C-alpha positions in Angstrom: 0.0 0.0 0.0 2.8 2.4 0.9 4.6 1.6 -2.3 1.5 2.4 -4.4 1.1 5.7 -2.7 4.8 6.6 -3.2 4.6 5.8 -6.9 1.4 7.9 -7.3 3.1 10.7 -5.4 6.1 10.6 -7.8 3.7 10.8 -10.8 1.9 13.8 -9.2 5.2 15.5 -8.6 6.3 14.9 -12.2 3.0 16.3 -13.5 3.3 19.4 -11.2 6.9 19.9 -12.3 5.9 19.6 -16.0 3.0 22.1 -15.6 5.3 24.6 -13.8 8.0 24.2 -16.4 5.4 25.0 -19.1 4.0 28.1 -17.3 3.6 31.2 -19.4 2.6 34.7 -18.5 -0.2 36.0 -20.6 -0.2 39.5 -22.2 -3.2 41.9 -22.5 -4.7 40.6 -25.8 -4.1 37.0 -24.7 -5.9 37.6 -21.4 -8.9 39.2 -23.1 -9.1 36.3 -25.7 -8.8 33.6 -23.0 -11.3 35.1 -20.5 -14.1 36.8 -22.5 -17.2 34.6 -22.5 -15.6 32.1 -20.1 -15.7 31.4 -16.4 -12.8 30.7 -14.0 -13.7 28.1 -11.4 -12.1 25.7 -8.9 -15.2 23.5 -9.6 -16.3 23.6 -6.0 -16.1 26.9 -4.1 -16.3 29.7 -6.7 -16.7 30.8 -10.2 -16.0 34.1 -11.9 -18.0 34.7 -15.1 -16.3 37.1 -17.5 -18.9 38.4 -19.9 -17.7 39.7 -23.3 -19.2 43.2 -22.5 -17.0 43.6 -19.3 -19.6 42.4 -16.8 -18.2 40.2 -14.1 -20.4 37.8 -12.1 -18.9 36.1 -9.0 -20.5 33.2 -7.2 -18.4 32.3 -4.1 -19.5 30.2 -1.2 -23.2 31.1 -1.7 -22.5 34.8 -2.2 -23.3 36.4 -5.6 -21.6 39.7 -6.7 -21.8 41.7 -9.9 -19.0 43.9 -11.1 -16.8 44.7 -14.0 -13.6 43.3 -15.5 -11.1 44.8 -17.9 -7.6 44.3 -19.1 -5.1 47.1 -18.3 -1.6 46.8 -19.6 -0.9 43.1 -19.1 -3.1 42.7 -16.0 -6.7 41.5 -15.5 -8.5 44.0 -13.3 -11.6 43.0 -11.3 -14.0 45.7 -9.8 -16.8 45.0 -7.3 -18.7 47.6 -5.3 -19.0 45.3 -2.3 -15.4 44.3 -1.9 -11.8 45.2 -2.7 -10.8 45.7 -6.3 -7.6 44.6 -7.7 -5.5 43.8 -10.7 -3.8 40.4 -11.4 -1.0 39.0 -13.5 -2.2 36.0 -15.3 -0.2 32.8 -15.8 -1.3 29.6 -17.6 -0.1 26.2 -16.5 -1.5 23.7 -19.0 -5.3 23.8 -18.5 -5.0 25.8 -15.2 -4.8 29.6 -14.8 -3.4 31.5 -11.9 -4.2 35.1 -11.1 -1.5 36.7 -8.9 -2.4 40.1 -7.3 -0.1 43.0 -8.1 -1.1 44.5 -4.7 -2.4 42.9 -1.5 -4.5 39.8 -1.5 -4.2 36.1 -2.3 -3.9 34.3 -5.6 -6.8 32.8 -7.5 -6.5 29.7 -9.6 -8.7 27.4 -11.5 -9.7 26.3 -14.9 -11.4 28.3 -17.7 -14.5 26.8 -19.2 -17.5 28.0 -21.2 -19.6 30.4 -19.0 -22.6 29.0 -17.2 -25.3 31.7 -17.5 -27.5 30.8 -14.5 -27.5 31.9 -10.9 -27.4 28.4 -9.5 -24.9 25.6 -9.6 -23.9 23.9 -12.9 
């Protein structure tokens, strides 16, 4: 049992290393193309829906917010009335995306998928 776990752990480490090695920072036009009409989600706790018109809908732990998103320079900026606003550098690791704040706050990561246009769960 321990051997099987170790072998699986090595495979996971190899996959994580390969994804990190293939990481790429996205530029402004790449960010807009990747996010417009999509949603970023961890598939459990949150999803951010990036409408093509700049509307941003956030569903996080049962709380819905509506705001705006835009690309400034090479950063994705999120603006909500009810919470802190911020801009993020965007990196892609295979099918995963990581948003790293340029100011205070924590990183956001998840997968991009076609946007779900309802207020409930998928």
